[in-house]
N, C-alpha and C positions, 0 to 999 in steps of 0.2 A: 412609577417606572418611567425611565426616559425613553425617547424615541429610538435611540440606538439599541437599547436592550430589546425592545419590541422587534426592531429590524433584525437583530441577531437571532432571536428566537424564531422568527418567521423563516429566515434563511436555513436554519438548522432543521426545522420541520419539513421544509420543501426538499432539502437534501436527503433526509431520511425516507420521505415518500418516494422520491426518485430511485433511491437505492433499492427499496422494497419492490417497486414495479419492475426494475431491471432484473432483480433476482428471480422474481416470479416468471418473467418472460423467458429467461434462460432455462428455468426449470421446466416450463411448459414446452419449449421447443427442443429440449434435450441438448442444449448448447453447453459444451464443456466450459465450466467457469470455476473460479476460485476467489476467495476474498483476500484482501491485502493482508490481513492477520494470518490466514492459512498459508499464504505464500511466504510470509516472513518466517513462520515456524519451519516451513520446508527448507528455506535457505539456512537457517540456524542449525538444523539437524543434519543436513546433507554432509556426508564424509569428505567431499571434495571442495567444500567451501573454504576459502582462504580468509582468515580473520586477522585483523590488525587493530591495535588500540593506540589512541593518542590522548594525552592529557593536555587540554587547552583551557587556559584561564581557570584551572582547578577543577574542570569538569572532564570526566572520562568519556570519550566517544569511541564506539566500536564500529568498524567498517567491515562489511562482508562482501566478498567477490566470489561469484560462482559462474563458471563457464562449462556448459554441457553441449557438446557438438556446436551447433550454430545458435544456441540459446545463451544469453548473458543476463545475469541478475546481480544487482548491486543494492546494498542497503546500508544505511547509517542509523545507529541508535545511540541514545544517551540514557543511562540508567534504565534500560529495558524499554524505553519509549522509542517507537519507530519515528524517526525524523524524515527519512527519505527512503523510497524504494523505487527502483527502476528495473524494468524487464523488457528485453527485446528477443525476438525469435525470427530467425531468417531475415534480419534487417528491419523488421517491423516492430516498433515499440508498442507493446500491449499494456504497459502500466507505467505511470509516472506519478507516484504518490508523494505529496509533500504535506507534512503535518500541519502547516500553517494555512493550507487552502481549505475552502469551505466545501467544494463540490465532491471531494472523495472522503469516504469514511472508512474506517478499518474493516467494516463489514460489507462494504460495497463489492458486489460480484463483478469480476473482470472476465471478459470472454477470452478463452485461450486459443481459439482457432480463428 
């Protein structure tokens, strides 16, 4: 196994451990939180979400925009895969998920307050 594979496996393991610790901390302190996947499902199912689609280089991308009072949520997907998810509340950005980053996972808990 190459050094890069070991390095990638170690990074993934550390990311999962950090996500688990963060989730347990939020659970123990009763801090309202949600995972990226749960937030994505909320955006997709909300009746006020504006949805648009574009075909780029033969790939269909879906864009979701949701504004509720001072809360704004934006998401991009390709074939059901979440590529990007941004959320802001009262001018404070509480999530900035990018599928290509290592430090966020779809199950990472995000503090809502």
